[in-house]
C-alpha positions as CSV (number, residue, x, y, z in Angstrom):
1,M,43.5,42.1,109.3
2,T,45.5,40.3,111.5
3,K,48.8,41.9,110.2
4,E,48.0,44.9,109.8
5,K,50.3,46.6,112.8
6,W,53.1,44.5,110.8
7,L,52.5,45.8,107.2
8,R,52.3,49.3,108.8
9,R,55.4,49.0,110.2
10,H,56.7,48.3,106.6
11,L,54.7,51.0,104.5
12,K,53.2,54.2,104.6
13,L,49.1,53.1,104.7
14,P,47.5,56.5,104.4
15,G,44.1,54.8,102.7
16,G,44.5,51.6,105.0
17,I,45.2,48.4,104.2
18,P,44.9,47.9,100.5
19,V,42.7,45.1,98.6
20,A,43.7,41.8,97.6
21,I,43.6,42.7,93.9
22,T,46.0,45.6,94.8
23,F,48.5,43.0,96.3
24,N,47.9,41.0,92.8
25,R,48.5,43.6,90.6
26,V,51.9,44.8,92.8
27,F,53.1,40.9,92.6
28,A,52.5,40.9,88.9
29,A,54.5,43.7,88.2
30,I,57.4,42.0,89.9
31,D,60.1,40.7,87.3
32,S,59.9,36.9,87.7
33,D,63.3,36.2,86.2
34,E,65.1,38.9,88.6
35,F,63.2,38.1,91.8
36,R,64.2,34.2,90.6
37,Q,67.9,35.6,90.7
38,I,67.3,37.6,93.8
39,F,65.6,34.5,95.8
40,I,68.6,32.3,94.8
41,Q,71.0,34.2,96.1
42,W,69.4,34.9,99.4
43,I,68.8,30.8,99.7
44,R,72.7,30.6,98.8
45,D,73.4,33.4,101.6
46,V,71.2,30.8,104.2
47,I,72.8,28.1,103.1
48,V,76.9,29.3,103.6
49,G,75.4,31.2,107.0
50,L,74.3,27.1,107.9
51,E,77.7,25.8,106.7
52,L,80.0,28.9,108.8
53,S,78.0,27.4,111.3
54,N,78.1,23.7,110.8
55,G,75.2,23.2,110.7
56,R,74.8,24.0,114.4
57,V,71.8,26.2,114.0
58,V,69.0,27.3,117.1
59,A,65.7,28.1,116.4
60,L,63.7,30.5,119.0
61,D,60.3,30.7,119.7
62,G,58.8,33.7,121.9
63,K,55.5,34.2,123.3
64,T,53.8,36.1,125.5
65,I,51.2,34.7,128.4
66,K,47.9,35.9,127.5
67,G,46.1,37.4,130.6
68,S,49.7,37.3,132.8
69,A,49.6,41.3,132.8
70,W,46.6,41.3,134.1
71,N,47.5,43.0,137.5
72,K,48.5,46.6,137.2
73,G,51.8,47.6,137.7
74,K,53.0,44.4,136.8
75,D,54.7,43.4,133.5
76,A,53.1,40.4,131.5
77,I,55.5,37.3,131.5
78,H,57.3,36.6,128.3
79,M,58.9,32.8,127.4
80,V,61.5,32.0,125.1
81,N,62.0,28.8,123.7
82,A,65.0,27.4,121.9
């Protein structure tokens, strides 16, 4: 799984990554009305943040150049785009 490292940062997974049906059971157990209310509030918070910044939001994207650290003792090249 490509996101296993990320998932392990957020969950203890002593038995490994759960199968799809386990994720389905978890999502089915979530109260949809409560999730909806929380999601709407989160979106409102994001919109307020945009209003406070007068809509000036800078999207950031970072990458590490593949193969740029092939020489021992050298750091990889990291790029940030805005």
